[in-house]
NUTOR-824359 format. One record per residue (C-alpha): residue number from 1; residue in three letters; x, y, z. Coordinates in pm, whole numbers, plus 50000, padded with zeros to 5 digits. Each point is the difference from the previous one (the first is absolute). Layout:
<NUM ALA <X Y Z>>
...
REM end
This chain:
<1 MET <50000 50000 50000>>
<2 THR <50141 50337 49896>>
<3 MET <50004 50260 50273>>
<4 GLN <49797 50312 49913>>
<5 TYR <50105 50331 50145>>
<6 GLY <49803 50320 50037>>
<7 PRO <49624 50063 49992>>
<8 PHE <49799 49850 49713>>
<9 TYR <49901 50342 49865>>
<10 VAL <50367 50083 49944>>
<11 ARG <50071 49667 49832>>
<12 GLU <49713 50064 49759>>
<13 ILE <50143 50331 49876>>
<14 ALA <50117 50000 49640>>
<15 PRO <50320 50209 50013>>
<16 TYR <50007 50326 49807>>
<17 ILE <50159 49951 49658>>
<18 ALA <50199 50300 49886>>
<19 GLY <50071 50088 49639>>
<20 LYS <50300 49813 49858>>
<21 PRO <50322 50203 50023>>
<22 ILE <50198 50060 49682>>
<23 SER <50298 49798 50124>>
<24 GLU <49785 49691 50061>>
<25 VAL <49848 50010 49651>>
<26 ALA <50344 50048 49848>>
<27 ARG <50131 49691 50180>>
<28 GLU <49694 49787 49934>>
<29 PHE <49976 50066 49626>>
<30 GLY <50362 50079 49915>>
<31 LEU <49931 50363 49908>>
<32 ASP <50207 50315 50020>>
<33 GLU <49877 50210 50292>>
<34 ALA <50033 50317 49793>>
<35 SER <49748 49868 49747>>
<36 ILE <49729 49917 50253>>
<37 VAL <49697 50224 50050>>
<38 LYS <49834 49983 50342>>
<39 LEU <49635 50109 50011>>
<40 ALA <49891 49786 50292>>
<41 SER <50016 50195 50326>>
<42 ASN <49836 50339 49937>>
<43 GLU <50329 50183 50047>>
<44 ASN <50058 50348 49862>>
<45 PRO <50184 49953 49668>>
<46 LEU <50184 50329 50059>>
<47 GLY <50161 49848 50305>>
<48 MET <50098 50219 50292>>
<49 PRO <49994 50381 49976>>
<50 GLU <50339 50173 50002>>
<51 SER <49885 50209 50296>>
<52 ALA <49964 49682 50206>>
<53 LYS <50341 49870 49893>>
<54 THR <50161 50325 50112>>
<55 ALA <49821 49990 50334>>
<56 MET <50106 49639 50055>>
<57 ALA <50365 50079 49937>>
<58 LYS <49993 50270 50266>>
<59 VAL <49898 49759 50278>>
<60 VAL <50230 49708 49919>>
<61 ALA <50251 50116 50260>>
<62 ASP <49733 49957 50271>>
<63 LEU <49921 49635 49925>>
<64 GLY <50204 49880 50297>>
<65 ARG <49723 50134 50220>>
<66 TYR <49639 49890 50029>>
<67 PRO <49743 50196 49797>>
<68 ASP <49761 50243 50164>>
<69 SER <49731 49758 50118>>
<70 ASN <49748 50282 50011>>
<71 ALA <50095 50128 49650>>
<72 PHE <49969 50358 50127>>
<73 GLU <50110 50181 49683>>
<74 LEU <49795 49779 49768>>
<75 LYS <49694 50042 50221>>
<76 ALA <50049 50375 49987>>
<77 ALA <50012 49987 49619>>
<78 ILE <49684 49786 49980>>
<79 SER <49827 50221 50257>>
<80 ALA <50077 50312 49798>>
<81 ARG <49891 49838 49673>>
<82 TYR <49665 49868 50122>>
<83 GLY <49920 50236 50284>>
<84 VAL <49968 49738 50273>>
<85 PRO <50175 49988 50340>>
<86 ALA <50313 49789 50027>>
<87 GLU <49833 49767 50248>>
<88 TRP <49752 49901 49727>>
<89 ILE <50283 49846 49793>>
<90 THR <50203 49682 50020>>
<91 PHE <50222 49806 49761>>
<92 GLY <50056 49643 49894>>
<93 ASN <50255 49789 49819>>
<94 GLY <49798 50050 49684>>
<95 SER <49622 50036 50002>>
<96 ASN <49979 49620 50032>>
<97 ASP <50132 50049 50351>>
<98 ILE <49725 50255 50070>>
<99 LEU <49731 49757 49882>>
<100 GLU <50135 49718 50216>>
<101 LEU <50034 50228 50301>>
<102 ALA <49642 50121 49960>>
<103 ALA <49866 49646 49995>>
<104 HIS <50190 49905 50315>>
<105 ALA <49919 50324 50179>>
<106 PHE <49624 50000 49947>>
<107 VAL <49893 49636 49962>>
<108 GLU <50004 49709 50242>>
<109 LYS <50034 49637 49902>>
<110 GLY <49661 49869 49887>>
<111 GLN <49855 50341 49912>>
<112 SER <49931 50088 49638>>
<113 ILE <50154 50222 49733>>
<114 VAL <49813 50108 49686>>
<115 TYR <50168 50049 49664>>
<116 SER <49915 49961 49634>>
<117 GLN <50057 49715 49761>>
<118 TYR <50297 50076 49773>>
<119 SER <50149 50245 50250>>
<120 PHE <50361 50017 50120>>
<121 ALA <50135 49662 50114>>
<122 VAL <50141 50144 50324>>
<123 TYR <49646 50047 50138>>
<124 ALA <49948 49624 49995>>
<125 LEU <50348 49934 50137>>
<126 ALA <49953 50245 50287>>
<127 THR <49662 49848 50083>>
<128 GLN <50128 49644 50001>>
<129 GLY <50316 50094 50188>>
<130 LEU <49811 50108 50310>>
<131 GLY <49738 49725 49986>>
<132 ALA <49717 50236 49904>>
<133 ARG <49706 49910 49777>>
<134 ALA <49992 50136 49646>>
<135 ILE <49676 50132 49853>>
<136 VAL <50078 50026 49629>>
<137 VAL <49736 50198 49812>>
<138 PRO <49948 49915 49630>>
<139 ALA <50136 50266 49766>>
<140 VAL <49797 50194 49745>>
<141 LYS <50180 50054 49669>>
<142 TYR <50319 49889 50176>>
<143 GLY <49969 50277 50259>>
<144 HIS <49857 50075 50344>>
<145 ASP <49626 49974 50060>>
<146 LEU <49983 50242 50293>>
<147 GLU <49630 49947 50069>>
<148 ALA <50050 49624 50021>>
<149 MET <50307 50050 50218>>
<150 LEU <49797 50219 50235>>
<151 GLN <49730 49734 50023>>
<152 ALA <50264 49731 50059>>
<153 ILE <50121 50159 50323>>
<154 GLU <49907 49778 50292>>
<155 PRO <49990 50065 50377>>
<156 ASP <50353 49860 50039>>
<157 THR <50146 50196 49706>>
<158 ARG <50275 50233 50114>>
<159 LEU <50173 50098 49675>>
<160 VAL <49919 50071 49636>>
<161 PHE <50270 50026 49733>>
<162 ILE <49927 50217 49696>>
<163 ALA <50262 50049 49728>>
<164 ASN <49951 50303 49777>>
<165 PRO <50123 49961 49729>>
<166 ASN <49992 49625 50048>>
<167 ASN <50289 49763 49936>>
<168 PRO <50007 49778 49789>>
<169 THR <49695 50112 49801>>
<170 GLY <50060 50378 49986>>
<171 THR <49637 50083 50075>>
<172 PHE <49896 50323 50173>>
<173 VAL <49715 50104 50230>>
<174 ASP <49877 50359 49979>>
<175 GLY <50057 50220 50301>>
<176 ALA <49628 50058 50057>>
<177 ALA <49940 49625 50031>>
<178 LEU <50290 49963 50241>>
<179 GLU <49877 50286 50213>>
<180 ALA <49651 49850 50012>>
<181 PHE <50152 49670 50112>>
<182 LEU <50193 50173 50280>>
<183 GLU <49686 50182 50111>>
<184 ARG <49807 49674 50036>>
<185 ALA <50271 49763 50124>>
<186 PRO <49978 49906 50371>>
<187 LYS <50226 50222 50207>>
<188 ASN <50155 49703 50178>>
<189 VAL <50128 49867 49665>>
<190 VAL <50331 50140 49878>>
<191 VAL <50008 50078 49628>>
<192 VAL <50346 49977 49843>>
<193 LEU <50006 50195 49675>>
<194 ASP <50301 49872 49808>>
<195 GLU <50108 50273 49756>>
<196 ALA <50329 49859 49871>>
<197 TYR <49927 50128 49648>>
<198 THR <49820 50325 50078>>
<199 GLU <50272 50219 49848>>
<200 TYR <49914 49862 49656>>
<201 LEU <49640 50120 50013>>
<202 PRO <49903 50284 49763>>
<203 ALA <49892 50321 50171>>
<204 ALA <49633 49937 49919>>
<205 ARG <50003 49675 50197>>
<206 ARG <50168 50126 50316>>
<207 TYR <49821 50035 50332>>
<208 ASP <50106 50121 50345>>
<209 SER <50058 49683 50200>>
<210 ILE <50217 50190 50247>>
<211 GLY <49707 50230 50067>>
<212 TRP <49790 49690 50070>>
<213 VAL <50252 49892 50265>>
<214 ARG <49905 50314 50196>>
<215 ARG <49629 49909 49980>>
<216 TYR <50013 49622 50046>>
<217 PRO <50201 49877 50301>>
<218 ASN <49976 49640 49871>>
<219 LEU <50180 50078 49669>>
<220 LEU <50367 49920 49937>>
<221 VAL <50150 50110 49668>>
<222 SER <50301 49800 49880>>
<223 ARG <50240 50124 49733>>
<224 THR <50342 49904 49868>>
<225 PHE <50319 50146 49857>>
<226 SER <50056 49682 49794>>
<227 LYS <49797 50087 49690>>
<228 ALA <49985 50352 49855>>
<229 TYR <50279 50124 50229>>
<230 GLY <50237 49730 49871>>
<231 LEU <50129 49871 50336>>
<232 ALA <49885 49636 49984>>
<233 GLY <50338 49861 50110>>
<234 LEU <50007 50216 50313>>
<235 ARG <49668 49867 50137>>
<236 ILE <49818 50294 50151>>
<237 GLY <49628 50045 50047>>
<238 LEU <49793 50232 50214>>
<239 ALA <49672 50003 50187>>
<240 ILE <49787 50302 50087>>
<241 ALA <49723 49965 50257>>
<242 GLN <49879 50156 50320>>
<243 PRO <50221 49942 50309>>
<244 ALA <49788 49720 50148>>
<245 LEU <50077 49780 49697>>
<246 ILE <50359 50115 49948>>
<247 ASP <50081 49934 50365>>
<248 LEU <49895 49635 49969>>
<249 VAL <50200 49954 49678>>
<250 ASN <50307 50150 50167>>
<251 ARG <49969 49757 50291>>
<252 LEU <50058 49714 49752>>
<253 ARG <50236 50173 49759>>
<254 GLN <50355 49875 50020>>
<255 PRO <50254 50255 50129>>
<256 PHE <50208 50148 49715>>
<257 ASN <49775 49840 49735>>
<258 VAL <50087 50275 49750>>
<259 ASN <50370 50042 49938>>
<260 THR <50200 50322 49982>>
<261 ILE <50049 49992 49623>>
<262 ALA <49630 49937 49935>>
<263 GLN <49898 50292 50222>>
<264 ALA <50238 50240 49824>>
<265 ALA <49894 49883 49655>>
<266 ALA <49630 50029 50086>>
<267 ILE <50037 50360 50118>>
<268 ALA <50174 50091 49673>>
<269 ALA <49755 49809 49781>>
<270 LEU <49700 50153 50176>>
<271 GLY <50118 50345 49896>>
<272 ASP <50096 49902 49645>>
<273 THR <49678 50097 49824>>
<274 ALA <50173 50011 49661>>
<275 PHE <50092 49631 50026>>
<276 LEU <49649 49907 50114>>
<277 GLU <49843 50188 49709>>
<278 LYS <50242 49840 49754>>
<279 SER <49916 49655 50141>>
<280 ALA <49626 50057 49965>>
<281 ALA <50032 50133 49645>>
<282 LEU <50219 49707 49893>>
<283 ASN <49751 49760 50154>>
<284 ALA <49704 50157 49818>>
<285 ALA <50183 49979 49667>>
<286 GLY <50104 49640 50068>>
<287 TYR <49643 49906 50088>>
<288 ARG <49883 50129 49662>>
<289 GLN <50283 49813 49827>>
<290 LEU <49911 49667 50162>>
<291 THR <49622 50025 49975>>
<292 GLN <50014 50104 49635>>
<293 ALA <50211 49691 49935>>
<294 PHE <49752 49780 50189>>
<295 ASP <49715 50148 49797>>
<296 LYS <50189 49922 49680>>
<297 LEU <50060 49641 50117>>
<298 GLY <49636 49962 50104>>
<299 LEU <50089 49933 50363>>
<300 GLU <49771 50077 50293>>
<301 TYR <50149 50216 50275>>
<302 VAL <49874 50172 50313>>
<303 PRO <50013 50382 49987>>
<304 SER <50270 50093 50249>>
<305 TYR <50072 50299 50222>>
<306 GLY <50334 49867 50126>>
<307 ASN <50334 49949 49828>>
<308 PHE <49908 49660 49857>>
<309 VAL <49737 49833 49783>>
<310 LEU <49826 49665 50048>>
<311 VAL <49962 49830 49662>>
<312 ARG <49831 49672 49904>>
<313 VAL <50225 49783 49783>>
<314 GLY <49781 49693 49948>>
<315 ASP <49687 49813 50096>>
<316 ASP <50123 49687 50177>>
<317 ASP <50135 49985 50352>>
<318 ALA <50354 49933 49878>>
<319 ALA <50011 50305 49771>>
<320 GLY <50168 50241 50239>>
<321 ALA <50271 49754 50103>>
<322 ARG <50058 49889 49640>>
<323 VAL <50039 50352 49861>>
<324 ASN <50203 50109 50300>>
<325 LEU <50252 49719 49945>>
<326 ALA <50036 50089 49632>>
<327 LEU <50057 50364 50091>>
<328 LEU <50263 49904 50259>>
<329 LYS <50187 49804 49733>>
<330 ALA <49991 50315 49789>>
<331 GLY <50146 50203 50287>>
<332 ILE <49676 50175 50104>>
<333 ILE <49893 49977 50365>>
<334 VAL <49634 50070 50076>>
<335 ARG <49779 49879 50284>>
<336 PRO <49773 49694 49978>>
<337 VAL <49701 50038 50232>>
<338 GLY <49866 49649 50031>>
<339 ASN <50048 50030 50377>>
<340 TYR <49730 50270 49992>>
<341 GLY <49757 49769 49824>>
<342 LEU <50079 50155 49662>>
<343 PRO <50189 49725 49814>>
<344 GLN <49914 50133 49652>>
<345 TRP <50152 50341 50072>>
<346 LEU <50337 50171 50035>>
<347 ARG <50078 50322 50185>>
<348 VAL <50241 50221 49806>>
<349 THR <50179 50293 50160>>
<350 ILE <50019 50310 49781>>
<351 GLY <50364 50054 49908>>
<352 LEU <50209 50231 49786>>
<353 PRO <49877 50033 49638>>
<354 GLU <50267 49763 49870>>
<355 GLU <49922 49746 50275>>
<356 ASN <49630 50011 49918>>
<357 GLU <50085 49958 49632>>
<358 ALA <50218 49695 50071>>
<359 PHE <49722 49843 50207>>
<360 VAL <49737 50061 49732>>
<361 ALA <50221 49848 49730>>
<362 ALA <50072 49694 50212>>
<363 LEU <49634 49963 50094>>
<364 GLU <49885 50022 49639>>
<365 LYS <50251 49735 49898>>
<366 THR <49906 49781 50295>>
<367 LEU <49627 50015 49932>>
<368 ALA <50063 49907 49638>>
<369 THR <50204 49691 50090>>
<370 VAL <49886 49875 50342>>
REM end
């Protein structure tokens, strides 16, 4: 008899599968790393802003000491940007860390968490990891059905996850609908509004979620520096909420969970509006490039408000894996999403124009031969 360790709800977790790194694909298929195009992990194709690189270089001499656990200067920058007190802000080792911390801070084992079908995989992982019960609400057009999610809340529900825009589908919920949900949600249920891709939204789609934090004490807004700000490798996310919620998150947050270099880079990136605008403009152009190609190829895709597009590449349940493998052999890394219950689809990060072009060419060839 094999000894089993740990609680059953941990053993049942399917580990998070990250996008394949370039080096792994090069080794596996005998390819030159320089020829490989990675469009799998929703990274900013512009990379890191020069302002952040400069800021990082200035703090290297201090790396023999622990980082500021309270992130005083970064909090001050966030506070000035969004007009909230410093005690309403905390940081995580990426926004994934914020999501995990929220689950552990607000939910006891056996209580329930509500989230949507086809929403970010970390919601399920966080729920399972603490032995909570998942209430997964069927999606509508691959996105959140807020009315159904509201009705799904049960007496033991303590947390609702909402991603806007949603990963991996790219769908978006209008601000008015979100605000109506917050108005009607039970006040003892914490609503985590995950806005990892909010910087890519056009002006007409934006809403004041930080203003909602002032009105709804059960709202926590989560954001990240990994996407539009280009700091994915530094792992820094933030949460904004009223002090009663932030205090509980800080009680669980690991000391020094955001390193010195990440804090310096985030301060610089936050103030680099030119880089942010360039990133958003490049993304909008890349979205048009990819979707026009999908239209030409007759492929179904989900309209996206993030920096990626979900595209259907076949009708059978092996289609996504089959096309993904062919693309890998051609040196193109995208993201299969069978683990989300979408085996016919691939999620494609919007890259530089030449990267998008290489992907489209490889996809067209693959669909013609596979």
